[in-house]
C-alpha positions in Angstrom: -5.9 4.0 4.2 -4.7 6.6 1.7 -7.2 9.1 2.8 -6.1 8.7 6.4 -2.5 9.5 5.5 -3.6 12.6 3.5 -5.6 13.9 6.5 -2.6 13.4 8.8 -0.4 15.3 6.3 -2.9 18.2 6.2 -2.9 18.3 10.1 0.9 18.3 10.0 1.0 21.2 7.6 -1.5 23.1 9.8 0.7 22.4 12.9 3.9 23.4 11.0 2.5 26.9 10.3 2.6 27.5 14.0 5.5 25.4 15.2 8.9 26.6 14.1 12.3 25.5 15.5 15.2 27.9 16.0 18.6 27.5 17.4 17.5 28.6 20.9 14.5 26.2 20.8 14.8 23.7 18.0 11.8 21.5 16.9 11.5 17.9 18.2 9.5 16.1 15.5 8.1 12.6 15.8 7.4 10.0 13.1 5.5 6.9 14.0 5.0 3.9 11.8 3.2 0.7 12.7 6.4 -1.0 14.0 8.9 1.8 14.7 9.1 5.3 16.1 11.6 8.0 15.2 12.5 11.4 16.8 14.6 14.2 15.4 15.7 17.6 16.8 15.8 20.0 13.9 17.0 23.6 13.6 14.6 25.0 10.9 16.6 28.2 10.4 19.7 26.3 9.1 17.6 23.2 8.0 19.9 20.9 9.9 19.1 17.8 12.0 20.9 18.3 15.4 20.0 14.9 16.9 18.3 11.7 15.9 17.0 8.7 17.8 14.9 5.6 16.9 14.0 2.3 18.2 15.9 0.5 15.5 19.2 0.5 17.5 17.5 0.0 20.9 16.3 -3.5 20.0 13.4 -5.3 21.4 15.3 -6.8 24.4 15.2 -3.4 26.3 11.7 -3.9 27.5 10.1 -6.7 29.6 8.8 -9.5 27.5 5.2 -10.4 27.7 4.2 -6.8 28.6 1.0 -5.5 27.0 2.3 -2.0 26.1 5.7 -2.9 24.7 5.6 -0.3 21.9 4.9 2.6 24.4 7.7 1.4 26.6 10.1 1.5 23.6 8.8 4.9 22.7 9.6 6.2 26.1 13.2 4.8 25.8 13.5 6.7 22.4 12.4 9.9 24.2 15.1 9.3 26.9 17.6 8.7 24.1 16.8 11.8 22.2 16.9 13.9 25.4 20.3 12.4 26.2 21.6 13.4 22.8 20.0 16.8 23.0 21.4 17.6 26.4 24.9 16.5 25.2 24.6 19.2 22.5 23.5 21.7 25.1 19.9 21.8 24.0 17.5 22.2 26.9 14.4 23.8 25.4 12.6 22.4 22.3 9.2 22.9 20.6 7.3 19.6 20.3 6.0 18.8 16.8 3.6 15.8 17.0 3.5 15.7 13.1 -0.3 15.4 12.9 -0.6 12.4 15.3 -2.7 12.5 18.4 -0.9 13.3 21.6 -1.7 9.9 22.9 0.0 6.5 23.2 3.4 6.2 21.8 3.7 9.9 20.9 2.8 10.9 24.5 5.2 8.3 25.9 8.1 9.7 23.7 7.3 13.2 24.9 7.3 12.1 28.6 10.6 10.3 28.1 12.1 13.4 26.6 10.8 15.5 29.5 12.3 13.0 32.0 15.6 13.1 30.1 15.9 16.8 30.6 14.2 18.6 27.7 11.7 21.4 28.3 8.8 21.9 26.0 
């Protein structure tokens, strides 16, 4: 388990060499745990978080109960929420930082929710 986390961190550092957020196109970074998913829009030049969203405030009642992919549905809602907060701060273009995770499942659902909400990658 520890080795798996170390490999993800190495992948994340390799991605961060290439992906950099600016004020015109800040970085949308994803963190995924076993239970929750978080998203932040970060301006790396000033080292400030411009917007934040997670599934902690959404609650589990937002999705249909008994559905197989409940976590991916919640991740899509988090993507829509971060897009709403970003568009409210006049952010339309972002660079997507998957933080070493595969672009699959909840990470992909969050990205598609953010695209539906009005963010361009």
